[in-house]
N, C-alpha and C positions, 0 to 999 in steps of 0.2 A: 090709876096713878099715871101721871105723865112723866116721860123721861126726856131729858134734853140730850139730843145726839147731833144737833145741827149747830152751826155757828151763828146763824141768823134766822129770824122769822121769815116766812114767805113774803110778807109785805116789805121786808127790808132788802130783798134782792133787787139789784138794779139792772140785771141783764140775764139772758138765757143761760150763760155759763155758770153764773152763781146759783141759779135755780137747779140746774142739772147737778152741780156739785153737792148741793144739799140733799137732793134725791139720792145721789150715790152714797152719801154719808148714812142716810136712813137705810138704804138697801144693805150696806155693809153690816150695819148693826143688826138688821133682821137675820142675815146669814149667820152672824156670830151667835145670836140668840138661838137660832135653830140648832146650831152645833151644840150649844149648852143643853138644850132640850133633849137632844139625842143622848147625851151622857146620862141623863136621868132615865130615859127609856131603857138604856142598857142596864141600868141599876135595878129597875123595877122588875126585870125578869127574875131576879132572885126571890121575889115575893109572890110571883104568880104561879099558878098551877101550870107546870111545864108540858102542857098538851096544846094542840092547835086551838081548841075552844078557850082554854085558859089564857093563852096569849092574845087571842082575838078580842076577848072580853067585850062582847057585843053590847051589853048593858052600859058599860063605861063609855064605849065609843059613842053610843046614842046620846048619852048625857053630856059628853064633851061637845058634840056637834050642836046640841040644843043650846048649851051655854054660850058657845062662840057665836051662834046666830044672835042671841040676845045682846052680847057685847057689841056686835057689829051694828045692830039696830040703834043701840045707845049712842054710838059714835057717828051715826048717819051714813053708814056703809051698807051695801047690799048684803043682807043675810044669806042670800043664795050663793053669792060669789064667795063669801067668807067660809060658808059651809063646804063648798066645793074645794077650796084651797085646803082646809083642814082635813077633809075626807081623803084627799090625795096624800097629804102629809102623814096622817095616821096609817094609811095603807102601806106607805113606804116603811114606816117605823115597825109595823107589824111584820113585814117581810124581813126586816133586819133582826127582829127578835126571834123569828123562826130560825134564822141562820145560827143564832147564838145557842139555841137548844137543839140544833141539828135536826130539825123537822123539815 
């Protein structure tokens, strides 16, 4: 699913300032979406086994990374880079979940 978060297509930009403005719009949306994702991460703690292994959910982590790699490939992005980004993101969220359960 494509989301429109810019005011113009890349080919409609006429100068570097417009291109950078559209990139900033995209980045703001990415940060907003990560914040929304974090709200769900905090909510999922209610349903997990409140142990370190339950919070880490390694099987789920591996499945998410594999799926994001596939999504990256479908969009012509580097699966390795996208996996790296998500791996760091998931690790950060796991650390935050651990704080929520006081581990």
